[in-house]
MMTF fields as JSON, N, C-alpha, C and O atoms, coordinates in Angstrom:
{
  "mmtfVersion": "1.0.0",
  "mmtfProducer": "UNKNOWN",
  "numBonds": 427,
  "numAtoms": 428,
  "numGroups": 107,
  "numChains": 1,
  "numModels": 1,
  "chainsPerModel": [1],
  "groupsPerChain": [107],
  "chainIdList": ["A"],
  "bondAtomList": [4, 2, 8, 6, 12, 10, 16, 14, 20, 18, 24, 22, 28, 26, 32, 30, 36, 34, 40, 38, 44, 42, 48, 46, 52, 50, 56, 54, 60, 58, 64, 62, 68, 66, 72, 70, 76, 74, 80, 78, 84, 82, 88, 86, 92, 90, 96, 94, 100, 98, 104, 102, 108, 106, 112, 110, 116, 114, 120, 118, 124, 122, 128, 126, 132, 130, 136, 134, 140, 138, 144, 142, 148, 146, 152, 150, 156, 154, 160, 158, 164, 162, 168, 166, 172, 170, 176, 174, 180, 178, 184, 182, 188, 186, 192, 190, 196, 194, 200, 198, 204, 202, 208, 206, 212, 210, 216, 214, 220, 218, 224, 222, 228, 226, 232, 230, 236, 234, 240, 238, 244, 242, 248, 246, 252, 250, 256, 254, 260, 258, 264, 262, 268, 266, 272, 270, 276, 274, 280, 278, 284, 282, 288, 286, 292, 290, 296, 294, 300, 298, 304, 302, 308, 306, 312, 310, 316, 314, 320, 318, 324, 322, 328, 326, 332, 330, 336, 334, 340, 338, 344, 342, 348, 346, 352, 350, 356, 354, 360, 358, 364, 362, 368, 366, 372, 370, 376, 374, 380, 378, 384, 382, 388, 386, 392, 390, 396, 394, 400, 398, 404, 402, 408, 406, 412, 410, 416, 414, 420, 418, 424, 422],
  "bondOrderList": [1, 1, 1, 1, 1, 1, 1, 1, 1, 1, 1, 1, 1, 1, 1, 1, 1, 1, 1, 1, 1, 1, 1, 1, 1, 1, 1, 1, 1, 1, 1, 1, 1, 1, 1, 1, 1, 1, 1, 1, 1, 1, 1, 1, 1, 1, 1, 1, 1, 1, 1, 1, 1, 1, 1, 1, 1, 1, 1, 1, 1, 1, 1, 1, 1, 1, 1, 1, 1, 1, 1, 1, 1, 1, 1, 1, 1, 1, 1, 1, 1, 1, 1, 1, 1, 1, 1, 1, 1, 1, 1, 1, 1, 1, 1, 1, 1, 1, 1, 1, 1, 1, 1, 1, 1, 1],
  "groupList": [{"groupName": "MET", "atomNameList": ["N", "CA", "C", "O"], "elementList": ["N", "C", "C", "O"], "formalChargeList": [0, 0, 0, 0], "bondAtomList": [1, 0, 2, 1, 3, 2], "bondOrderList": [1, 1, 2], "singleLetterCode": "M", "chemCompType": "L-PEPTIDE LINKING"}, {"groupName": "GLU", "atomNameList": ["N", "CA", "C", "O"], "elementList": ["N", "C", "C", "O"], "formalChargeList": [0, 0, 0, 0], "bondAtomList": [1, 0, 2, 1, 3, 2], "bondOrderList": [1, 1, 2], "singleLetterCode": "E", "chemCompType": "L-PEPTIDE LINKING"}, {"groupName": "PRO", "atomNameList": ["N", "CA", "C", "O"], "elementList": ["N", "C", "C", "O"], "formalChargeList": [0, 0, 0, 0], "bondAtomList": [1, 0, 2, 1, 3, 2], "bondOrderList": [1, 1, 2], "singleLetterCode": "P", "chemCompType": "L-PEPTIDE LINKING"}, {"groupName": "GLN", "atomNameList": ["N", "CA", "C", "O"], "elementList": ["N", "C", "C", "O"], "formalChargeList": [0, 0, 0, 0], "bondAtomList": [1, 0, 2, 1, 3, 2], "bondOrderList": [1, 1, 2], "singleLetterCode": "Q", "chemCompType": "L-PEPTIDE LINKING"}, {"groupName": "ARG", "atomNameList": ["N", "CA", "C", "O"], "elementList": ["N", "C", "C", "O"], "formalChargeList": [0, 0, 0, 0], "bondAtomList": [1, 0, 2, 1, 3, 2], "bondOrderList": [1, 1, 2], "singleLetterCode": "R", "chemCompType": "L-PEPTIDE LINKING"}, {"groupName": "VAL", "atomNameList": ["N", "CA", "C", "O"], "elementList": ["N", "C", "C", "O"], "formalChargeList": [0, 0, 0, 0], "bondAtomList": [1, 0, 2, 1, 3, 2], "bondOrderList": [1, 1, 2], "singleLetterCode": "V", "chemCompType": "L-PEPTIDE LINKING"}, {"groupName": "SER", "atomNameList": ["N", "CA", "C", "O"], "elementList": ["N", "C", "C", "O"], "formalChargeList": [0, 0, 0, 0], "bondAtomList": [1, 0, 2, 1, 3, 2], "bondOrderList": [1, 1, 2], "singleLetterCode": "S", "chemCompType": "L-PEPTIDE LINKING"}, {"groupName": "ILE", "atomNameList": ["N", "CA", "C", "O"], "elementList": ["N", "C", "C", "O"], "formalChargeList": [0, 0, 0, 0], "bondAtomList": [1, 0, 2, 1, 3, 2], "bondOrderList": [1, 1, 2], "singleLetterCode": "I", "chemCompType": "L-PEPTIDE LINKING"}, {"groupName": "TYR", "atomNameList": ["N", "CA", "C", "O"], "elementList": ["N", "C", "C", "O"], "formalChargeList": [0, 0, 0, 0], "bondAtomList": [1, 0, 2, 1, 3, 2], "bondOrderList": [1, 1, 2], "singleLetterCode": "Y", "chemCompType": "L-PEPTIDE LINKING"}, {"groupName": "LYS", "atomNameList": ["N", "CA", "C", "O"], "elementList": ["N", "C", "C", "O"], "formalChargeList": [0, 0, 0, 0], "bondAtomList": [1, 0, 2, 1, 3, 2], "bondOrderList": [1, 1, 2], "singleLetterCode": "K", "chemCompType": "L-PEPTIDE LINKING"}, {"groupName": "ASP", "atomNameList": ["N", "CA", "C", "O"], "elementList": ["N", "C", "C", "O"], "formalChargeList": [0, 0, 0, 0], "bondAtomList": [1, 0, 2, 1, 3, 2], "bondOrderList": [1, 1, 2], "singleLetterCode": "D", "chemCompType": "L-PEPTIDE LINKING"}, {"groupName": "ALA", "atomNameList": ["N", "CA", "C", "O"], "elementList": ["N", "C", "C", "O"], "formalChargeList": [0, 0, 0, 0], "bondAtomList": [1, 0, 2, 1, 3, 2], "bondOrderList": [1, 1, 2], "singleLetterCode": "A", "chemCompType": "L-PEPTIDE LINKING"}, {"groupName": "ASN", "atomNameList": ["N", "CA", "C", "O"], "elementList": ["N", "C", "C", "O"], "formalChargeList": [0, 0, 0, 0], "bondAtomList": [1, 0, 2, 1, 3, 2], "bondOrderList": [1, 1, 2], "singleLetterCode": "N", "chemCompType": "L-PEPTIDE LINKING"}, {"groupName": "THR", "atomNameList": ["N", "CA", "C", "O"], "elementList": ["N", "C", "C", "O"], "formalChargeList": [0, 0, 0, 0], "bondAtomList": [1, 0, 2, 1, 3, 2], "bondOrderList": [1, 1, 2], "singleLetterCode": "T", "chemCompType": "L-PEPTIDE LINKING"}, {"groupName": "LEU", "atomNameList": ["N", "CA", "C", "O"], "elementList": ["N", "C", "C", "O"], "formalChargeList": [0, 0, 0, 0], "bondAtomList": [1, 0, 2, 1, 3, 2], "bondOrderList": [1, 1, 2], "singleLetterCode": "L", "chemCompType": "L-PEPTIDE LINKING"}, {"groupName": "PHE", "atomNameList": ["N", "CA", "C", "O"], "elementList": ["N", "C", "C", "O"], "formalChargeList": [0, 0, 0, 0], "bondAtomList": [1, 0, 2, 1, 3, 2], "bondOrderList": [1, 1, 2], "singleLetterCode": "F", "chemCompType": "L-PEPTIDE LINKING"}, {"groupName": "TRP", "atomNameList": ["N", "CA", "C", "O"], "elementList": ["N", "C", "C", "O"], "formalChargeList": [0, 0, 0, 0], "bondAtomList": [1, 0, 2, 1, 3, 2], "bondOrderList": [1, 1, 2], "singleLetterCode": "W", "chemCompType": "L-PEPTIDE LINKING"}, {"groupName": "CYS", "atomNameList": ["N", "CA", "C", "O"], "elementList": ["N", "C", "C", "O"], "formalChargeList": [0, 0, 0, 0], "bondAtomList": [1, 0, 2, 1, 3, 2], "bondOrderList": [1, 1, 2], "singleLetterCode": "C", "chemCompType": "L-PEPTIDE LINKING"}, {"groupName": "GLY", "atomNameList": ["N", "CA", "C", "O"], "elementList": ["N", "C", "C", "O"], "formalChargeList": [0, 0, 0, 0], "bondAtomList": [1, 0, 2, 1, 3, 2], "bondOrderList": [1, 1, 2], "singleLetterCode": "G", "chemCompType": "PEPTIDE LINKING"}],
  "groupTypeList": [0, 1, 0, 2, 3, 4, 5, 6, 7, 4, 8, 9, 10, 11, 6, 8, 12, 13, 6, 1, 7, 4, 14, 9, 13, 14, 4, 14, 11, 15, 3, 14, 16, 1, 1, 1, 13, 9, 2, 4, 9, 13, 1, 14, 8, 1, 15, 7, 13, 6, 17, 14, 9, 3, 7, 10, 4, 3, 10, 4, 15, 0, 7, 6, 14, 14, 15, 5, 1, 14, 11, 10, 13, 7, 4, 10, 6, 11, 14, 1, 4, 18, 0, 9, 1, 5, 14, 7, 9, 13, 6, 15, 4, 1, 15, 11, 17, 11, 14, 11, 10, 15, 1, 1, 9, 6, 9],
  "groupIdList": [1, 2, 3, 4, 5, 6, 7, 8, 9, 10, 11, 12, 13, 14, 15, 16, 17, 18, 19, 20, 21, 22, 23, 24, 25, 26, 27, 28, 29, 30, 31, 32, 33, 34, 35, 36, 37, 38, 39, 40, 41, 42, 43, 44, 45, 46, 47, 48, 49, 50, 51, 52, 53, 54, 55, 56, 57, 58, 59, 60, 61, 62, 63, 64, 65, 66, 67, 68, 69, 70, 71, 72, 73, 74, 75, 76, 77, 78, 79, 80, 81, 82, 83, 84, 85, 86, 87, 88, 89, 90, 91, 92, 93, 94, 95, 96, 97, 98, 99, 100, 101, 102, 103, 104, 105, 106, 107],
  "secStructList": [7, 7, 7, 7, 6, 6, 7, 3, 3, 3, 3, 6, 6, 3, 3, 3, 3, 2, 2, 2, 2, 2, 2, 2, 2, 2, 2, 2, 2, 2, 2, 2, 2, 2, 6, 6, 6, 7, 7, 1, 1, 1, 2, 2, 2, 2, 2, 2, 2, 2, 2, 2, 2, 2, 1, 7, 4, 4, 4, 6, 2, 2, 2, 2, 2, 2, 2, 2, 2, 2, 2, 2, 2, 2, 2, 6, 1, 1, 1, 7, 2, 2, 2, 2, 2, 2, 2, 2, 2, 2, 2, 2, 2, 2, 2, 2, 2, 2, 2, 2, 2, 2, 2, 2, 2, 2, 7],
  "xCoordList": [-58.354, -58.088, -57.242, -56.25, -57.624, -56.861, -56.016, -56.347, -54.932, -54.088, -54.804, -55.418, -54.729, -55.364, -54.648, -53.424, -55.376, -54.77, -54.389, -53.604, -54.939, -54.651, -53.322, -52.89, -52.673, -51.416, -50.296, -50.129, -49.542, -48.325, -47.33, -47.71, -46.062, -45.005, -43.902, -43.875, -42.995, -41.783, -40.611, -40.558, -39.67, -38.475, -37.314, -37.356, -36.269, -35.096, -35.491, -35.077, -36.283, -36.713, -37.509, -37.534, -38.151, -39.032, -40.373, -40.44, -41.434, -42.764, -43.102, -42.727, -43.815, -44.23, -45.708, -46.167, -46.462, -47.839, -47.855, -46.802, -49.039, -49.131, -48.42, -47.687, -48.623, -47.98, -46.465, -45.738, -46.005, -44.56, -43.949, -42.807, -44.704, -44.24, -44.073, -43.086, -45.046, -45.031, -43.787, -43.081, -43.517, -42.366, -41.044, -40.1, -40.987, -39.754, -39.463, -38.313, -40.495, -40.315, -39.752, -38.814, -40.334, -39.883, -38.438, -37.621, -38.134, -36.777, -35.758, -34.686, -36.102, -35.174, -35.007, -33.933, -36.056, -35.94, -34.973, -34.133, -35.086, -34.163, -32.741, -31.77, -32.624, -31.313, -30.611, -29.382, -31.391, -30.798, -29.896, -28.844, -30.324, -29.513, -28.159, -27.119, -28.186, -26.946, -26.048, -24.823, -26.654, -25.876, -25.435, -25.008, -25.542, -25.14, -25.878, -25.309, -27.138, -28.055, -27.474, -27.465, -26.997, -26.524, -27.69, -28.821, -27.433, -28.523, -28.878, -27.998, -30.137, -30.697, -30.151, -29.078, -30.901, -30.53, -30.165, -29.368, -30.74, -30.562, -31.512, -32.279, -31.472, -32.379, -33.827, -34.734, -34.061, -35.429, -35.944, -37.077, -35.115, -35.477, -35.797, -36.831, -34.915, -35.108, -36.386, -37.125, -36.638, -37.817, -39.101, -40.038, -39.146, -40.336, -40.57, -41.705, -39.501, -39.638, -40.175, -41.037, -39.662, -40.123, -41.61, -42.368, -42.014, -43.433, -44.294, -45.309, -43.883, -44.67, -44.862, -45.937, -43.82, -43.902, -44.889, -45.488, -45.053, -45.863, -47.272, -48.14, -47.499, -48.803, -49.713, -49.301, -50.943, -51.918, -52.065, -51.896, -52.378, -52.515, -53.481, -53.199, -54.608, -55.609, -55.146, -55.707, -54.138, -53.649, -52.387, -51.864, -51.91, -50.66, -50.781, -49.774, -52.02, -52.206, -51.583, -51.28, -51.392, -50.81, -49.392, -48.925, -48.706, -47.369, -47.453, -46.597, -48.483, -48.687, -48.946, -48.468, -49.714, -49.996, -48.722, -48.569, -47.806, -46.533, -45.735, -45.079, -45.79, -45.155, -45.628, -44.827, -46.957, -47.568, -47.242, -46.87, -47.383, -47.121, -45.657, -45.353, -44.77, -43.341, -43.007, -42.273, -43.553, -43.3, -43.814, -43.134, -45.009, -45.581, -44.71, -44.458, -44.253, -43.436, -42.113, -41.675, -41.486, -40.214, -40.434, -39.662, -41.492, -41.788, -42.05, -41.667, -42.704, -43.031, -41.887, -42.008, -40.789, -39.662, -38.882, -39.118, -37.955, -37.16, -35.903, -35.061, -35.777, -34.597, -34.586, -35.634, -33.419, -33.351, -33.938, -33.965, -34.398, -35.139, -34.391, -34.964, -33.113, -32.326, -32.219, -32.299, -32.039, -31.932, -33.266, -33.293, -34.375, -35.707, -35.909, -36.399, -35.524, -35.706, -34.91, -35.426, -33.655, -32.81, -33.378, -33.43, -33.798, -34.332, -35.613, -35.782, -36.508, -37.752, -37.448, -37.991, -36.591, -36.248, -35.62, -35.981, -34.685, -33.993, -34.953, -34.935, -35.788, -36.759, -37.711, -37.995, -38.204, -39.127, -38.449, -39.067, -37.188, -36.46, -36.361, -36.533, -36.083, -35.997, -37.339, -37.4, -38.426, -39.769, -40.04, -40.48, -39.772, -40.06, -39.267, -39.809, -37.992, -37.166, -37.714, -37.802, -38.079, -38.62, -39.921, -40.119, -40.803, -42.083, -41.867, -42.463, -41.006, -40.752, -40.123, -40.53, -39.141, -38.489, -39.474, -39.448, -40.338, -41.331, -42.293, -42.578, -42.795, -43.739, -43.078, -43.703, -41.828, -41.1, -40.975, -41.166, -40.653, -40.476, -41.797, -41.82, -42.907, -44.193, -44.857, -45.893, -44.256, -44.842, -44.484, -44.885],
  "yCoordList": [-26.048, -26.426, -27.693, -27.794, -28.635, -29.881, -29.914, -29.297, -30.639, -30.793, -31.671, -32.673, -31.299, -32.136, -33.484, -33.521, -34.564, -35.899, -36.379, -37.316, -35.743, -36.187, -35.664, -36.053, -34.789, -34.186, -35.21, -35.985, -35.203, -36.014, -35.29, -34.565, -35.502, -34.873, -35.903, -36.969, -35.556, -36.343, -35.454, -34.286, -36.02, -35.272, -36.245, -37.255, -35.922, -36.799, -38.254, -39.153, -38.467, -39.805, -40.596, -41.826, -39.919, -40.597, -39.876, -38.662, -40.633, -40.04, -39.803, -40.585, -38.715, -38.372, -38.016, -37.226, -38.605, -38.185, -37.13, -36.745, -36.67, -35.596, -35.941, -35.113, -37.135, -37.525, -37.558, -37.149, -38.047, -38.119, -36.738, -36.498, -35.826, -34.443, -33.829, -33.145, -34.082, -33.586, -34.096, -33.314, -35.396, -35.991, -35.504, -35.212, -35.422, -34.961, -33.518, -33.167, -32.684, -31.288, -31.193, -30.439, -31.965, -31.963, -32.455, -31.848, -33.557, -34.102, -33.1, -32.923, -32.448, -31.474, -30.243, -29.643, -29.867, -28.73, -29.058, -28.232, -30.255, -30.638, -30.819, -30.601, -31.213, -31.369, -30.008, -29.942, -28.927, -27.584, -27.31, -26.684, -27.789, -27.561, -28.247, -27.677, -29.475, -30.224, -29.562, -29.656, -28.895, -28.218, -26.826, -26.007, -26.57, -25.298, -24.121, -23.049, -24.338, -23.303, -22.452, -21.222, -23.142, -22.439, -21.634, -22.119, -20.423, -19.649, -20.146, -20.47, -20.196, -20.462, -21.67, -22.194, -22.069, -23.156, -24.45, -25.241, -24.664, -25.943, -26.938, -26.575, -28.17, -29.158, -28.852, -29.176, -28.23, -27.831, -26.824, -26.932, -25.856, -24.86, -25.564, -25.302, -26.444, -27.161, -28.0, -28.043, -28.666, -29.519, -28.689, -29.052, -27.579, -26.723, -26.154, -26.121, -25.707, -25.186, -26.258, -25.99, -27.469, -28.584, -28.865, -29.101, -28.838, -29.037, -27.977, -28.291, -26.726, -25.624, -25.767, -25.478, -26.213, -26.372, -27.461, -27.4, -28.461, -29.617, -29.625, -30.355, -28.824, -28.82, -27.824, -26.701, -28.229, -27.349, -26.058, -26.034, -25.006, -23.697, -23.737, -23.164, -24.408, -24.444, -25.212, -25.031, -26.065, -26.852, -26.26, -26.824, -25.156, -24.586, -24.069, -23.824, -23.903, -23.462, -24.454, -24.098, -25.701, -26.7, -26.319, -26.749, -25.507, -25.055, -24.193, -24.291, -23.349, -22.54, -23.415, -23.132, -24.495, -25.416, -26.108, -26.4, -26.373, -26.98, -26.037, -26.489, -24.731, -23.735, -23.913, -24.052, -23.906, -23.974, -25.298, -25.327, -26.376, -27.709, -27.85, -28.409, -27.339, -27.403, -26.639, -27.132, -25.431, -24.628, -25.33, -25.347, -25.906, -26.629, -27.809, -28.035, -28.556, -29.734, -29.343, -29.972, -28.3, -27.844, -27.311, -27.61, -26.522, -25.944, -27.029, -26.883, -28.12, -29.209, -30.202, -31.136, -30.013, -30.948, -30.72, -29.754, -31.63, -31.558, -30.699, -30.659, -30.018, -29.176, -28.005, -27.609, -27.456, -26.287, -25.07, -25.01, -24.12, -22.975, -22.214, -21.914, -21.902, -21.167, -21.914, -21.315, -23.226, -24.055, -24.057, -23.977, -24.15, -24.126, -22.828, -22.835, -21.709, -20.412, -20.31, -19.85, -20.738, -20.688, -21.599, -21.219, -22.793, -23.748, -23.23, -23.345, -22.666, -22.117, -20.944, -20.88, -20.018, -18.863, -19.315, -18.821, -20.251, -20.722, -21.444, -21.223, -22.306, -23.035, -22.078, -22.227, -21.091, -20.141, -19.293, -18.942, -18.969, -18.21, -19.032, -18.501, -20.327, -21.188, -21.268, -21.186, -21.431, -21.447, -20.129, -20.122, -19.014, -17.697, -17.454, -16.925, -17.835, -17.682, -18.521, -18.054, -19.753, -20.636, -20.076, -20.061, -19.617, -19.051, -17.786, -17.618, -16.898, -15.638, -15.894, -15.296, -16.775, -17.085, -17.718, -17.425, -18.582, -19.239, -18.202, -18.199, -17.322, -16.279, -15.357, -14.969, -15.017, -14.134, -14.758, -14.084, -16.045, -16.745, -16.907, -16.936, -17.012, -17.283, -16.008, -16.081, -14.857, -13.593, -13.384, -12.385],
  "zCoordList": [75.027, 73.654, 73.631, 74.352, 72.824, 72.73, 71.469, 70.456, 71.556, 70.373, 69.364, 69.733, 68.086, 67.061, 66.959, 66.835, 67.009, 66.996, 65.597, 65.451, 64.583, 63.208, 62.679, 61.594, 63.433, 62.977, 62.962, 63.904, 61.891, 61.84, 60.939, 60.02, 61.225, 60.432, 60.183, 60.796, 59.267, 59.067, 59.43, 59.045, 60.177, 60.568, 60.614, 61.316, 59.847, 59.766, 59.525, 60.257, 58.503, 58.059, 59.089, 59.036, 60.013, 60.973, 60.989, 60.795, 61.222, 61.324, 62.783, 63.656, 63.038, 64.393, 64.404, 63.579, 65.35, 65.543, 66.653, 67.16, 67.026, 68.018, 69.323, 69.863, 69.828, 71.094, 70.96, 71.866, 69.83, 69.608, 69.393, 69.786, 68.771, 68.619, 70.0, 70.273, 70.869, 72.246, 72.979, 73.617, 72.893, 73.575, 72.993, 73.728, 71.684, 71.026, 71.424, 71.687, 71.469, 71.857, 73.263, 73.523, 74.162, 75.558, 75.672, 76.363, 74.989, 75.04, 74.507, 75.086, 73.402, 72.816, 73.697, 73.73, 74.404, 75.327, 76.455, 76.812, 77.017, 78.084, 77.551, 78.276, 76.296, 75.675, 75.557, 75.565, 75.446, 75.371, 76.564, 76.434, 77.728, 78.931, 78.775, 79.106, 78.269, 78.078, 77.043, 77.125, 76.073, 75.036, 75.486, 74.672, 76.782, 77.354, 76.734, 76.524, 76.451, 75.955, 74.813, 74.871, 73.789, 72.591, 72.004, 71.987, 71.529, 70.944, 69.534, 68.737, 69.256, 67.932, 67.17, 67.469, 66.217, 65.305, 66.023, 65.518, 67.186, 67.865, 67.222, 66.33, 67.658, 67.085, 67.45, 66.684, 68.612, 68.959, 67.929, 67.46, 67.586, 66.567, 65.241, 64.626, 64.815, 63.548, 63.568, 62.584, 64.699, 64.82, 64.752, 64.041, 65.488, 65.472, 64.074, 63.599, 63.415, 62.055, 61.119, 60.283, 61.264, 60.447, 60.691, 59.75, 61.958, 62.294, 61.619, 60.997, 61.748, 61.192, 59.689, 59.164, 59.0, 57.549, 57.146, 56.072, 58.018, 57.645, 58.231, 57.754, 59.253, 59.907, 59.205, 58.914, 58.934, 58.3, 59.088, 60.307, 58.385, 59.019, 60.203, 61.255, 60.035, 61.108, 62.335, 63.415, 62.198, 63.335, 63.981, 64.942, 63.47, 63.993, 65.415, 66.08, 65.885, 67.269, 68.249, 69.388, 67.805, 68.703, 69.136, 70.191, 68.315, 68.698, 69.956, 70.836, 70.043, 71.247, 72.453, 73.552, 72.245, 73.35, 73.814, 75.0, 72.881, 73.259, 74.167, 75.105, 73.891, 74.754, 76.189, 77.114, 76.354, 77.682, 78.367, 79.541, 77.634, 78.186, 78.61, 79.665, 77.779, 78.064, 79.339, 80.196, 79.455, 80.65, 81.903, 82.929, 81.824, 82.971, 83.375, 84.558, 82.377, 82.656, 83.311, 84.275, 82.777, 83.349, 84.766, 85.677, 84.938, 86.253, 87.294, 88.455, 86.88, 87.798, 87.989, 88.781, 87.279, 87.375, 88.678, 89.403, 88.949, 90.18, 90.023, 90.92, 88.893, 88.669, 89.642, 90.151, 89.9, 90.782, 90.062, 88.833, 90.84, 90.302, 89.204, 88.156, 89.442, 88.449, 87.127, 86.055, 87.215, 86.02, 85.269, 84.041, 86.017, 85.39, 84.617, 83.488, 85.241, 84.593, 83.302, 82.284, 83.344, 82.152, 81.063, 79.893, 81.45, 80.488, 79.838, 78.624, 80.632, 80.076, 79.143, 78.04, 79.571, 78.731, 77.417, 76.348, 77.499, 76.295, 75.361, 74.15, 75.925, 75.107, 74.411, 73.222, 75.158, 74.563, 73.494, 72.489, 73.71, 72.686, 71.399, 70.302, 71.541, 70.356, 69.635, 68.408, 70.417, 69.838, 69.114, 67.964, 69.8, 69.234, 67.95, 66.979, 67.939, 66.737, 65.589, 64.454, 65.891, 64.852, 64.29, 63.076, 65.166, 64.718, 63.893, 62.83, 64.395, 63.692, 62.323, 61.327, 62.279, 61.0, 60.02, 58.825, 60.533, 59.675, 59.116, 57.918, 59.974, 59.536, 58.504, 57.517, 58.741, 57.832, 56.442, 55.431, 56.405, 55.12, 54.382, 53.151, 55.129, 54.493, 53.934, 53.272, 54.206, 53.685, 52.239, 51.642]
}
């Protein structure tokens, strides 16, 4: 499955296309490590929630692809194993919280 290329969002007064969403997601995931893996409401959480609000329902599957891509990128990085595990767990928790909160609000 490929990410839809027509997707674009606005976040903090900037526009992002699919490639930029991908890069921003990755950058924010790595930033979580620097922020000492604070739980919830990080900028990654805010960014994913913002994406979900703006992306058409049929294109929301791209968020799942970001999960997979993010995990692959972290796994293939030069970070030590323990750090990779913490980063992946924390990133996925942020994704899961954002998705769950979004679904809850949309009911």
